[in-house]
PyMOL Python script that loads the backbone (N, CA, C, O; Angstrom):
from pymol import cmd

cmd.read_pdbstr("""\
ATOM      1  N   MET A   1      24.418  24.997  -0.982  1.00  0.00           N
ATOM      2  CA  MET A   1      25.495  24.290  -0.202  1.00  0.00           C
ATOM      3  C   MET A   1      25.391  22.868  -0.470  1.00  0.00           C
ATOM      4  O   MET A   1      24.336  22.267  -0.267  1.00  0.00           O
ATOM      5  N   THR A   2      26.417  22.308  -0.910  1.00  0.00           N
ATOM      6  CA  THR A   2      26.481  20.860  -1.284  1.00  0.00           C
ATOM      7  C   THR A   2      26.867  20.023  -0.010  1.00  0.00           C
ATOM      8  O   THR A   2      27.784  20.385   0.728  1.00  0.00           O
ATOM      9  N   PRO A   3      26.131  18.896   0.211  1.00  0.00           N
ATOM     10  CA  PRO A   3      26.446  18.123   1.380  1.00  0.00           C
ATOM     11  C   PRO A   3      27.759  17.394   1.197  1.00  0.00           C
ATOM     12  O   PRO A   3      28.127  17.066   0.069  1.00  0.00           O
ATOM     13  N   PRO A   4      28.504  17.121   2.321  1.00  0.00           N
ATOM     14  CA  PRO A   4      29.764  16.398   2.228  1.00  0.00           C
ATOM     15  C   PRO A   4      29.447  14.968   1.621  1.00  0.00           C
ATOM     16  O   PRO A   4      28.328  14.457   1.650  1.00  0.00           O
ATOM     17  N   PRO A   5      30.587  14.382   1.061  1.00  0.00           N
ATOM     18  CA  PRO A   5      30.352  13.063   0.374  1.00  0.00           C
ATOM     19  C   PRO A   5      29.785  12.038   1.253  1.00  0.00           C
ATOM     20  O   PRO A   5      28.992  11.229   0.770  1.00  0.00           O
ATOM     21  N   ALA A   6      30.139  11.978   2.625  1.00  0.00           N
ATOM     22  CA  ALA A   6      29.629  10.974   3.437  1.00  0.00           C
ATOM     23  C   ALA A   6      28.110  11.143   3.680  1.00  0.00           C
ATOM     24  O   ALA A   6      27.383  10.150   3.712  1.00  0.00           O
ATOM     25  N   GLU A   7      27.637  12.367   3.849  1.00  0.00           N
ATOM     26  CA  GLU A   7      26.211  12.585   3.931  1.00  0.00           C
ATOM     27  C   GLU A   7      25.512  12.265   2.695  1.00  0.00           C
ATOM     28  O   GLU A   7      24.399  11.741   2.737  1.00  0.00           O
ATOM     29  N   GLU A   8      26.110  12.553   1.564  1.00  0.00           N
ATOM     30  CA  GLU A   8      25.520  12.260   0.275  1.00  0.00           C
ATOM     31  C   GLU A   8      25.285  10.724   0.123  1.00  0.00           C
ATOM     32  O   GLU A   8      24.223  10.287  -0.322  1.00  0.00           O
ATOM     33  N   LYS A   9      26.337   9.909   0.517  1.00  0.00           N
ATOM     34  CA  LYS A   9      26.174   8.474   0.431  1.00  0.00           C
ATOM     35  C   LYS A   9      25.009   8.003   1.270  1.00  0.00           C
ATOM     36  O   LYS A   9      24.209   7.180   0.825  1.00  0.00           O
ATOM     37  N   VAL A  10      24.909   8.514   2.472  1.00  0.00           N
ATOM     38  CA  VAL A  10      23.882   8.081   3.465  1.00  0.00           C
ATOM     39  C   VAL A  10      22.481   8.448   2.793  1.00  0.00           C
ATOM     40  O   VAL A  10      21.566   7.625   2.788  1.00  0.00           O
ATOM     41  N   LEU A  11      22.353   9.691   2.239  1.00  0.00           N
ATOM     42  CA  LEU A  11      21.131  10.103   1.667  1.00  0.00           C
ATOM     43  C   LEU A  11      20.760   9.307   0.468  1.00  0.00           C
ATOM     44  O   LEU A  11      19.583   9.008   0.265  1.00  0.00           O
ATOM     45  N   ASN A  12      21.763   8.936  -0.372  1.00  0.00           N
ATOM     46  CA  ASN A  12      21.474   8.041  -1.506  1.00  0.00           C
ATOM     47  C   ASN A  12      21.028   6.669  -1.074  1.00  0.00           C
ATOM     48  O   ASN A  12      20.123   6.078  -1.662  1.00  0.00           O
ATOM     49  N   TRP A  13      21.710   6.139   0.019  1.00  0.00           N
ATOM     50  CA  TRP A  13      21.302   4.830   0.526  1.00  0.00           C
ATOM     51  C   TRP A  13      19.919   4.852   1.063  1.00  0.00           C
ATOM     52  O   TRP A  13      19.154   3.910   0.854  1.00  0.00           O
ATOM     53  N   LEU A  14      19.561   5.943   1.777  1.00  0.00           N
ATOM     54  CA  LEU A  14      18.241   6.064   2.348  1.00  0.00           C
ATOM     55  C   LEU A  14      17.242   6.121   1.196  1.00  0.00           C
ATOM     56  O   LEU A  14      16.213   5.448   1.260  1.00  0.00           O
ATOM     57  N   SER A  15      17.495   6.868   0.184  1.00  0.00           N
ATOM     58  CA  SER A  15      16.463   7.024  -0.922  1.00  0.00           C
ATOM     59  C   SER A  15      16.290   5.710  -1.602  1.00  0.00           C
ATOM     60  O   SER A  15      15.167   5.374  -1.978  1.00  0.00           O
ATOM     61  N   LYS A  16      17.367   4.917  -1.792  1.00  0.00           N
ATOM     62  CA  LYS A  16      17.255   3.631  -2.379  1.00  0.00           C
ATOM     63  C   LYS A  16      16.491   2.646  -1.494  1.00  0.00           C
ATOM     64  O   LYS A  16      15.763   1.782  -1.982  1.00  0.00           O
ATOM     65  N   LEU A  17      16.678   2.801  -0.173  1.00  0.00           N
ATOM     66  CA  LEU A  17      15.913   1.937   0.695  1.00  0.00           C
ATOM     67  C   LEU A  17      14.438   2.251   0.769  1.00  0.00           C
ATOM     68  O   LEU A  17      13.606   1.347   0.852  1.00  0.00           O
ATOM     69  N   ILE A  18      14.111   3.523   0.741  1.00  0.00           N
ATOM     70  CA  ILE A  18      12.746   3.952   0.627  1.00  0.00           C
ATOM     71  C   ILE A  18      12.073   3.475  -0.635  1.00  0.00           C
ATOM     72  O   ILE A  18      10.918   3.052  -0.606  1.00  0.00           O
ATOM     73  N   ALA A  19      12.804   3.540  -1.777  1.00  0.00           N
ATOM     74  CA  ALA A  19      12.272   3.170  -3.102  1.00  0.00           C
ATOM     75  C   ALA A  19      12.062   1.583  -2.980  1.00  0.00           C
ATOM     76  O   ALA A  19      11.054   1.079  -3.475  1.00  0.00           O
ATOM     77  N   LEU A  20      12.932   0.869  -2.377  1.00  0.00           N
ATOM     78  CA  LEU A  20      12.719  -0.582  -2.307  1.00  0.00           C
ATOM     79  C   LEU A  20      11.455  -0.948  -1.393  1.00  0.00           C
ATOM     80  O   LEU A  20      10.670  -1.859  -1.656  1.00  0.00           O
ATOM     81  N   GLY A  21      11.381  -0.150  -0.344  1.00  0.00           N
ATOM     82  CA  GLY A  21      10.243  -0.389   0.531  1.00  0.00           C
ATOM     83  C   GLY A  21       8.915  -0.167  -0.238  1.00  0.00           C
ATOM     84  O   GLY A  21       7.977  -0.957  -0.125  1.00  0.00           O
ATOM     85  N   LEU A  22       8.868   0.948  -1.032  1.00  0.00           N
ATOM     86  CA  LEU A  22       7.652   1.253  -1.771  1.00  0.00           C
ATOM     87  C   LEU A  22       7.378   0.144  -2.793  1.00  0.00           C
ATOM     88  O   LEU A  22       6.223  -0.210  -3.029  1.00  0.00           O
ATOM     89  N   GLN A  23       8.385  -0.376  -3.366  1.00  0.00           N
ATOM     90  CA  GLN A  23       8.128  -1.509  -4.375  1.00  0.00           C
ATOM     91  C   GLN A  23       7.585  -2.751  -3.609  1.00  0.00           C
ATOM     92  O   GLN A  23       6.689  -3.427  -4.115  1.00  0.00           O
ATOM     93  N   VAL A  24       8.076  -3.037  -2.483  1.00  0.00           N
ATOM     94  CA  VAL A  24       7.558  -4.153  -1.673  1.00  0.00           C
ATOM     95  C   VAL A  24       6.073  -3.910  -1.331  1.00  0.00           C
ATOM     96  O   VAL A  24       5.252  -4.815  -1.477  1.00  0.00           O
ATOM     97  N   VAL A  25       5.724  -2.674  -0.872  1.00  0.00           N
ATOM     98  CA  VAL A  25       4.346  -2.411  -0.638  1.00  0.00           C
ATOM     99  C   VAL A  25       3.471  -2.517  -1.796  1.00  0.00           C
ATOM    100  O   VAL A  25       2.369  -3.058  -1.707  1.00  0.00           O
ATOM    101  N   GLU A  26       3.951  -1.985  -2.959  1.00  0.00           N
ATOM    102  CA  GLU A  26       3.156  -2.145  -4.191  1.00  0.00           C
ATOM    103  C   GLU A  26       2.985  -3.581  -4.592  1.00  0.00           C
ATOM    104  O   GLU A  26       1.905  -3.949  -5.055  1.00  0.00           O
ATOM    105  N   ALA A  27       4.003  -4.427  -4.438  1.00  0.00           N
ATOM    106  CA  ALA A  27       3.863  -5.837  -4.778  1.00  0.00           C
ATOM    107  C   ALA A  27       2.847  -6.506  -3.912  1.00  0.00           C
ATOM    108  O   ALA A  27       2.057  -7.312  -4.402  1.00  0.00           O
ATOM    109  N   GLY A  28       2.840  -6.190  -2.598  1.00  0.00           N
ATOM    110  CA  GLY A  28       1.874  -6.698  -1.636  1.00  0.00           C
ATOM    111  C   GLY A  28       0.405  -6.296  -1.973  1.00  0.00           C
ATOM    112  O   GLY A  28      -0.541  -7.081  -1.895  1.00  0.00           O
ATOM    113  N   PHE A  29       0.318  -5.041  -2.340  1.00  0.00           N
ATOM    114  CA  PHE A  29      -0.996  -4.546  -2.704  1.00  0.00           C
ATOM    115  C   PHE A  29      -1.577  -5.184  -3.929  1.00  0.00           C
ATOM    116  O   PHE A  29      -2.777  -5.443  -4.016  1.00  0.00           O
ATOM    117  N   VAL A  30      -0.679  -5.441  -4.903  1.00  0.00           N
ATOM    118  CA  VAL A  30      -1.040  -6.142  -6.167  1.00  0.00           C
ATOM    119  C   VAL A  30      -1.425  -7.533  -5.801  1.00  0.00           C
ATOM    120  O   VAL A  30      -2.411  -8.038  -6.338  1.00  0.00           O
ATOM    121  N   LEU A  31      -0.724  -8.185  -4.931  1.00  0.00           N
ATOM    122  CA  LEU A  31      -1.016  -9.660  -4.555  1.00  0.00           C
ATOM    123  C   LEU A  31      -2.424  -9.707  -3.887  1.00  0.00           C
ATOM    124  O   LEU A  31      -3.194 -10.636  -4.134  1.00  0.00           O
ATOM    125  N   VAL A  32      -2.734  -8.744  -3.081  1.00  0.00           N
ATOM    126  CA  VAL A  32      -4.005  -8.741  -2.412  1.00  0.00           C
ATOM    127  C   VAL A  32      -5.137  -8.571  -3.372  1.00  0.00           C
ATOM    128  O   VAL A  32      -6.166  -9.244  -3.315  1.00  0.00           O
ATOM    129  N   LEU A  33      -4.886  -7.580  -4.315  1.00  0.00           N
ATOM    130  CA  LEU A  33      -5.848  -7.338  -5.362  1.00  0.00           C
ATOM    131  C   LEU A  33      -6.069  -8.545  -6.350  1.00  0.00           C
ATOM    132  O   LEU A  33      -7.189  -8.779  -6.806  1.00  0.00           O
ATOM    133  N   LEU A  34      -5.058  -9.238  -6.637  1.00  0.00           N
ATOM    134  CA  LEU A  34      -5.160 -10.420  -7.472  1.00  0.00           C
ATOM    135  C   LEU A  34      -5.842 -11.535  -6.726  1.00  0.00           C
ATOM    136  O   LEU A  34      -6.542 -12.341  -7.340  1.00  0.00           O
ATOM    137  N   SER A  35      -5.664 -11.613  -5.420  1.00  0.00           N
ATOM    138  CA  SER A  35      -6.262 -12.699  -4.625  1.00  0.00           C
ATOM    139  C   SER A  35      -7.818 -12.382  -4.534  1.00  0.00           C
ATOM    140  O   SER A  35      -8.632 -13.301  -4.623  1.00  0.00           O
ATOM    141  N   VAL A  36      -8.202 -11.107  -4.360  1.00  0.00           N
ATOM    142  CA  VAL A  36      -9.600 -10.737  -4.359  1.00  0.00           C
ATOM    143  C   VAL A  36     -10.304 -11.022  -5.696  1.00  0.00           C
ATOM    144  O   VAL A  36     -11.432 -11.512  -5.755  1.00  0.00           O
ATOM    145  N   LEU A  37      -9.567 -10.685  -6.760  1.00  0.00           N
ATOM    146  CA  LEU A  37     -10.019 -10.941  -8.107  1.00  0.00           C
ATOM    147  C   LEU A  37     -10.296 -12.447  -8.369  1.00  0.00           C
ATOM    148  O   LEU A  37     -11.328 -12.866  -8.894  1.00  0.00           O
ATOM    149  N   LEU A  38      -9.292 -13.188  -7.959  1.00  0.00           N
ATOM    150  CA  LEU A  38      -9.438 -14.723  -8.140  1.00  0.00           C
ATOM    151  C   LEU A  38     -10.619 -15.232  -7.265  1.00  0.00           C
ATOM    152  O   LEU A  38     -11.307 -16.170  -7.666  1.00  0.00           O
ATOM    153  N   TYR A  39     -10.852 -14.648  -6.122  1.00  0.00           N
ATOM    154  CA  TYR A  39     -12.025 -15.117  -5.281  1.00  0.00           C
ATOM    155  C   TYR A  39     -13.285 -14.749  -5.996  1.00  0.00           C
ATOM    156  O   TYR A  39     -14.219 -15.549  -6.028  1.00  0.00           O
ATOM    157  N   ILE A  40     -13.358 -13.564  -6.579  1.00  0.00           N
ATOM    158  CA  ILE A  40     -14.553 -13.127  -7.279  1.00  0.00           C
ATOM    159  C   ILE A  40     -14.794 -14.009  -8.495  1.00  0.00           C
ATOM    160  O   ILE A  40     -15.929 -14.370  -8.806  1.00  0.00           O
ATOM    161  N   LEU A  41     -13.697 -14.351  -9.182  1.00  0.00           N
ATOM    162  CA  LEU A  41     -13.936 -15.233 -10.333  1.00  0.00           C
ATOM    163  C   LEU A  41     -14.244 -16.688 -10.024  1.00  0.00           C
ATOM    164  O   LEU A  41     -15.116 -17.299 -10.641  1.00  0.00           O
ATOM    165  N   LEU A  42     -13.520 -17.226  -9.067  1.00  0.00           N
ATOM    166  CA  LEU A  42     -13.592 -18.692  -8.844  1.00  0.00           C
ATOM    167  C   LEU A  42     -14.392 -19.057  -7.604  1.00  0.00           C
ATOM    168  O   LEU A  42     -14.780 -20.213  -7.435  1.00  0.00           O
ATOM    169  N   GLY A  43     -14.651 -18.052  -6.708  1.00  0.00           N
ATOM    170  CA  GLY A  43     -15.443 -18.368  -5.479  1.00  0.00           C
ATOM    171  C   GLY A  43     -14.627 -19.167  -4.515  1.00  0.00           C
ATOM    172  O   GLY A  43     -13.430 -18.931  -4.346  1.00  0.00           O
ATOM    173  N   ALA A  44     -15.288 -20.142  -3.865  1.00  0.00           N
ATOM    174  CA  ALA A  44     -14.665 -20.961  -2.865  1.00  0.00           C
ATOM    175  C   ALA A  44     -13.628 -21.932  -3.465  1.00  0.00           C
ATOM    176  O   ALA A  44     -12.822 -22.466  -2.703  1.00  0.00           O
ATOM    177  N   ASP A  45     -13.603 -22.184  -4.745  1.00  0.00           N
ATOM    178  CA  ASP A  45     -12.729 -23.076  -5.355  1.00  0.00           C
ATOM    179  C   ASP A  45     -11.385 -22.339  -5.579  1.00  0.00           C
ATOM    180  O   ASP A  45     -10.514 -22.960  -6.187  1.00  0.00           O
ATOM    181  N   ALA A  46     -11.133 -21.130  -5.170  1.00  0.00           N
ATOM    182  CA  ALA A  46      -9.918 -20.429  -5.446  1.00  0.00           C
ATOM    183  C   ALA A  46      -8.786 -20.822  -4.584  1.00  0.00           C
ATOM    184  O   ALA A  46      -7.632 -20.535  -4.901  1.00  0.00           O
ATOM    185  N   GLY A  47      -9.085 -21.493  -3.466  1.00  0.00           N
ATOM    186  CA  GLY A  47      -8.065 -22.064  -2.661  1.00  0.00           C
ATOM    187  C   GLY A  47      -8.030 -21.447  -1.254  1.00  0.00           C
ATOM    188  O   GLY A  47      -8.676 -20.443  -0.953  1.00  0.00           O
ATOM    189  N   LEU A  48      -7.228 -22.121  -0.419  1.00  0.00           N
ATOM    190  CA  LEU A  48      -7.152 -21.685   0.955  1.00  0.00           C
ATOM    191  C   LEU A  48      -6.551 -20.339   1.156  1.00  0.00           C
ATOM    192  O   LEU A  48      -7.042 -19.511   1.924  1.00  0.00           O
ATOM    193  N   TYR A  49      -5.446 -20.132   0.426  1.00  0.00           N
ATOM    194  CA  TYR A  49      -4.718 -18.839   0.580  1.00  0.00           C
ATOM    195  C   TYR A  49      -5.599 -17.653   0.171  1.00  0.00           C
ATOM    196  O   TYR A  49      -5.754 -16.677   0.904  1.00  0.00           O
ATOM    197  N   VAL A  50      -6.163 -17.781  -1.021  1.00  0.00           N
ATOM    198  CA  VAL A  50      -6.980 -16.732  -1.484  1.00  0.00           C
ATOM    199  C   VAL A  50      -8.139 -16.513  -0.620  1.00  0.00           C
ATOM    200  O   VAL A  50      -8.476 -15.355  -0.373  1.00  0.00           O
ATOM    201  N   GLY A  51      -8.832 -17.578  -0.098  1.00  0.00           N
ATOM    202  CA  GLY A  51      -9.921 -17.423   0.827  1.00  0.00           C
ATOM    203  C   GLY A  51      -9.473 -16.720   2.160  1.00  0.00           C
ATOM    204  O   GLY A  51     -10.222 -15.931   2.736  1.00  0.00           O
ATOM    205  N   SER A  52      -8.299 -17.018   2.596  1.00  0.00           N
ATOM    206  CA  SER A  52      -7.811 -16.398   3.885  1.00  0.00           C
ATOM    207  C   SER A  52      -7.512 -14.945   3.641  1.00  0.00           C
ATOM    208  O   SER A  52      -7.723 -14.147   4.554  1.00  0.00           O
ATOM    209  N   VAL A  53      -7.025 -14.522   2.457  1.00  0.00           N
ATOM    210  CA  VAL A  53      -6.792 -13.188   2.125  1.00  0.00           C
ATOM    211  C   VAL A  53      -8.100 -12.411   2.098  1.00  0.00           C
ATOM    212  O   VAL A  53      -8.176 -11.302   2.627  1.00  0.00           O
ATOM    213  N   VAL A  54      -9.105 -12.970   1.501  1.00  0.00           N
ATOM    214  CA  VAL A  54     -10.385 -12.332   1.462  1.00  0.00           C
ATOM    215  C   VAL A  54     -11.034 -12.203   2.803  1.00  0.00           C
ATOM    216  O   VAL A  54     -11.683 -11.194   3.075  1.00  0.00           O
ATOM    217  N   VAL A  55     -10.886 -13.172   3.639  1.00  0.00           N
ATOM    218  CA  VAL A  55     -11.485 -13.108   4.963  1.00  0.00           C
ATOM    219  C   VAL A  55     -10.751 -12.040   5.708  1.00  0.00           C
ATOM    220  O   VAL A  55     -11.383 -11.269   6.430  1.00  0.00           O
ATOM    221  N   ASN A  56      -9.415 -11.945   5.573  1.00  0.00           N
ATOM    222  CA  ASN A  56      -8.681 -10.796   6.306  1.00  0.00           C
ATOM    223  C   ASN A  56      -9.103  -9.483   5.769  1.00  0.00           C
ATOM    224  O   ASN A  56      -9.219  -8.527   6.537  1.00  0.00           O
ATOM    225  N   VAL A  57      -9.333  -9.374   4.541  1.00  0.00           N
ATOM    226  CA  VAL A  57      -9.769  -8.021   3.923  1.00  0.00           C
ATOM    227  C   VAL A  57     -11.109  -7.704   4.461  1.00  0.00           C
ATOM    228  O   VAL A  57     -11.341  -6.564   4.863  1.00  0.00           O
ATOM    229  N   LYS A  58     -12.048  -8.674   4.498  1.00  0.00           N
ATOM    230  CA  LYS A  58     -13.382  -8.413   5.087  1.00  0.00           C
ATOM    231  C   LYS A  58     -13.269  -7.951   6.586  1.00  0.00           C
ATOM    232  O   LYS A  58     -13.956  -7.018   7.000  1.00  0.00           O
ATOM    233  N   ILE A  59     -12.409  -8.610   7.364  1.00  0.00           N
ATOM    234  CA  ILE A  59     -12.216  -8.219   8.711  1.00  0.00           C
ATOM    235  C   ILE A  59     -11.661  -6.824   8.870  1.00  0.00           C
ATOM    236  O   ILE A  59     -12.044  -6.088   9.779  1.00  0.00           O
ATOM    237  N   LEU A  60     -10.752  -6.467   7.975  1.00  0.00           N
ATOM    238  CA  LEU A  60     -10.184  -5.156   7.981  1.00  0.00           C
ATOM    239  C   LEU A  60     -11.225  -4.091   7.614  1.00  0.00           C
ATOM    240  O   LEU A  60     -11.249  -3.016   8.214  1.00  0.00           O
ATOM    241  N   ILE A  61     -12.066  -4.380   6.653  1.00  0.00           N
ATOM    242  CA  ILE A  61     -13.133  -3.469   6.282  1.00  0.00           C
ATOM    243  C   ILE A  61     -14.121  -3.282   7.340  1.00  0.00           C
ATOM    244  O   ILE A  61     -14.570  -2.160   7.576  1.00  0.00           O
ATOM    245  N   ASP A  62     -14.503  -4.372   8.025  1.00  0.00           N
ATOM    246  CA  ASP A  62     -15.461  -4.262   9.113  1.00  0.00           C
ATOM    247  C   ASP A  62     -14.894  -3.531  10.383  1.00  0.00           C
ATOM    248  O   ASP A  62     -15.651  -3.029  11.213  1.00  0.00           O
ATOM    249  N   ALA A  63     -13.586  -3.496  10.489  1.00  0.00           N
ATOM    250  CA  ALA A  63     -12.939  -2.871  11.619  1.00  0.00           C
ATOM    251  C   ALA A  63     -12.885  -1.307  11.421  1.00  0.00           C
ATOM    252  O   ALA A  63     -12.780  -0.582  12.410  1.00  0.00           O
ATOM    253  N   PHE A  64     -12.953  -0.810  10.209  1.00  0.00           N
ATOM    254  CA  PHE A  64     -12.982   0.574   9.981  1.00  0.00           C
ATOM    255  C   PHE A  64     -14.353   1.169  10.196  1.00  0.00           C
ATOM    256  O   PHE A  64     -15.354   0.714   9.642  1.00  0.00           O
ATOM    257  N   THR A  65     -14.368   2.230  11.040  1.00  0.00           N
ATOM    258  CA  THR A  65     -15.552   2.961  11.188  1.00  0.00           C
ATOM    259  C   THR A  65     -15.714   4.026  10.092  1.00  0.00           C
ATOM    260  O   THR A  65     -14.735   4.364   9.427  1.00  0.00           O
ATOM    261  N   PRO A  66     -16.922   4.559   9.889  1.00  0.00           N
ATOM    262  CA  PRO A  66     -17.096   5.539   8.873  1.00  0.00           C
ATOM    263  C   PRO A  66     -16.158   6.745   9.105  1.00  0.00           C
ATOM    264  O   PRO A  66     -15.649   7.336   8.153  1.00  0.00           O
ATOM    265  N   GLN A  67     -15.940   7.098  10.395  1.00  0.00           N
ATOM    266  CA  GLN A  67     -15.088   8.257  10.679  1.00  0.00           C
ATOM    267  C   GLN A  67     -13.593   7.934  10.207  1.00  0.00           C
ATOM    268  O   GLN A  67     -12.885   8.767   9.641  1.00  0.00           O
ATOM    269  N   ALA A  68     -13.215   6.685  10.494  1.00  0.00           N
ATOM    270  CA  ALA A  68     -11.804   6.340   9.992  1.00  0.00           C
ATOM    271  C   ALA A  68     -11.713   6.375   8.497  1.00  0.00           C
ATOM    272  O   ALA A  68     -10.703   6.830   7.960  1.00  0.00           O
ATOM    273  N   LEU A  69     -12.731   5.912   7.794  1.00  0.00           N
ATOM    274  CA  LEU A  69     -12.646   5.915   6.303  1.00  0.00           C
ATOM    275  C   LEU A  69     -12.619   7.415   5.825  1.00  0.00           C
ATOM    276  O   LEU A  69     -11.908   7.734   4.872  1.00  0.00           O
ATOM    277  N   ILE A  70     -13.375   8.306   6.471  1.00  0.00           N
ATOM    278  CA  ILE A  70     -13.313   9.683   6.123  1.00  0.00           C
ATOM    279  C   ILE A  70     -11.950  10.224   6.365  1.00  0.00           C
ATOM    280  O   ILE A  70     -11.415  10.932   5.512  1.00  0.00           O
ATOM    281  N   GLY A  71     -11.352   9.924   7.499  1.00  0.00           N
ATOM    282  CA  GLY A  71     -10.062  10.396   7.783  1.00  0.00           C
ATOM    283  C   GLY A  71      -9.022   9.864   6.788  1.00  0.00           C
ATOM    284  O   GLY A  71      -8.146  10.625   6.376  1.00  0.00           O
ATOM    285  N   VAL A  72      -9.082   8.642   6.404  1.00  0.00           N
ATOM    286  CA  VAL A  72      -8.134   8.126   5.393  1.00  0.00           C
ATOM    287  C   VAL A  72      -8.348   8.827   4.016  1.00  0.00           C
ATOM    288  O   VAL A  72      -7.386   9.152   3.321  1.00  0.00           O
ATOM    289  N   ALA A  73      -9.600   9.042   3.658  1.00  0.00           N
ATOM    290  CA  ALA A  73      -9.872   9.769   2.446  1.00  0.00           C
ATOM    291  C   ALA A  73      -9.309  11.187   2.415  1.00  0.00           C
ATOM    292  O   ALA A  73      -8.812  11.653   1.390  1.00  0.00           O
ATOM    293  N   ILE A  74      -9.396  11.850   3.543  1.00  0.00           N
ATOM    294  CA  ILE A  74      -8.896  13.190   3.706  1.00  0.00           C
ATOM    295  C   ILE A  74      -7.398  13.120   3.501  1.00  0.00           C
ATOM    296  O   ILE A  74      -6.862  13.875   2.689  1.00  0.00           O
ATOM    297  N   VAL A  75      -6.714  12.259   4.191  1.00  0.00           N
ATOM    298  CA  VAL A  75      -5.254  12.176   4.183  1.00  0.00           C
ATOM    299  C   VAL A  75      -4.738  11.881   2.736  1.00  0.00           C
ATOM    300  O   VAL A  75      -3.744  12.445   2.279  1.00  0.00           O
ATOM    301  N   VAL A  76      -5.490  10.947   2.032  1.00  0.00           N
ATOM    302  CA  VAL A  76      -5.047  10.569   0.715  1.00  0.00           C
ATOM    303  C   VAL A  76      -5.328  11.741  -0.255  1.00  0.00           C
ATOM    304  O   VAL A  76      -4.515  11.995  -1.144  1.00  0.00           O
ATOM    305  N   THR A  77      -6.431  12.441  -0.106  1.00  0.00           N
ATOM    306  CA  THR A  77      -6.731  13.608  -0.907  1.00  0.00           C
ATOM    307  C   THR A  77      -5.676  14.695  -0.696  1.00  0.00           C
ATOM    308  O   THR A  77      -5.171  15.259  -1.667  1.00  0.00           O
ATOM    309  N   LEU A  78      -5.341  14.993   0.549  1.00  0.00           N
ATOM    310  CA  LEU A  78      -4.250  16.036   0.815  1.00  0.00           C
ATOM    311  C   LEU A  78      -2.941  15.641   0.245  1.00  0.00           C
ATOM    312  O   LEU A  78      -2.229  16.478  -0.309  1.00  0.00           O
ATOM    313  N   GLY A  79      -2.583  14.347   0.364  1.00  0.00           N
ATOM    314  CA  GLY A  79      -1.380  13.838  -0.235  1.00  0.00           C
ATOM    315  C   GLY A  79      -1.379  14.040  -1.682  1.00  0.00           C
ATOM    316  O   GLY A  79      -0.370  14.504  -2.213  1.00  0.00           O
ATOM    317  N   TRP A  80      -2.480  13.717  -2.419  1.00  0.00           N
ATOM    318  CA  TRP A  80      -2.584  13.881  -3.783  1.00  0.00           C
ATOM    319  C   TRP A  80      -2.475  15.315  -4.242  1.00  0.00           C
ATOM    320  O   TRP A  80      -1.862  15.627  -5.263  1.00  0.00           O
ATOM    321  N   ILE A  81      -3.094  16.182  -3.449  1.00  0.00           N
ATOM    322  CA  ILE A  81      -2.964  17.689  -3.753  1.00  0.00           C
ATOM    323  C   ILE A  81      -1.599  18.126  -3.595  1.00  0.00           C
ATOM    324  O   ILE A  81      -1.114  18.895  -4.425  1.00  0.00           O
ATOM    325  N   ALA A  82      -0.872  17.672  -2.517  1.00  0.00           N
ATOM    326  CA  ALA A  82       0.487  18.117  -2.305  1.00  0.00           C
ATOM    327  C   ALA A  82       1.439  17.602  -3.383  1.00  0.00           C
ATOM    328  O   ALA A  82       2.401  18.304  -3.696  1.00  0.00           O
ATOM    329  N   LYS A  83       1.239  16.465  -3.950  1.00  0.00           N
ATOM    330  CA  LYS A  83       2.165  15.920  -4.985  1.00  0.00           C
ATOM    331  C   LYS A  83       1.819  16.382  -6.336  1.00  0.00           C
ATOM    332  O   LYS A  83       2.610  16.180  -7.257  1.00  0.00           O
ATOM    333  N   ARG A  84       0.705  16.985  -6.531  1.00  0.00           N
ATOM    334  CA  ARG A  84       0.148  17.404  -7.868  1.00  0.00           C
ATOM    335  C   ARG A  84       1.111  18.549  -8.420  1.00  0.00           C
ATOM    336  O   ARG A  84       1.501  19.466  -7.698  1.00  0.00           O
ATOM    337  N   PRO A  85       1.440  18.422  -9.689  1.00  0.00           N
ATOM    338  CA  PRO A  85       2.330  19.420 -10.284  1.00  0.00           C
ATOM    339  C   PRO A  85       1.526  20.765 -10.371  1.00  0.00           C
ATOM    340  O   PRO A  85       0.327  20.760 -10.651  1.00  0.00           O
ATOM    341  N   ARG A  86       2.196  21.865 -10.133  1.00  0.00           N
ATOM    342  CA  ARG A  86       1.552  23.125 -10.098  1.00  0.00           C
ATOM    343  C   ARG A  86       1.714  23.903 -11.359  1.00  0.00           C
ATOM    344  O   ARG A  86       1.204  25.018 -11.466  1.00  0.00           O
TER     345      ARG A  86
END
""", "prot")
cmd.dss("prot")
cmd.show_as("cartoon", "prot")
cmd.util.cbc("prot")
cmd.orient("prot")
């Protein structure tokens, strides 16, 4: 059964919005990774922004308990298994 044209437009719009959101998240993740890499390479001379990103990452890592890390690992693994081609 084919959805009506109005529903199809909404579904297309939502899929484009989700794709845009994923691209924004990926860009942010890459920015954090680059900041950490710059901090590793340059140390304290990397700048205030890079230093603040690294401090925030350290705080985030300290806030995670081992149980939370295991839970995140399980969810990521289950998601990978679900998306894997059969």
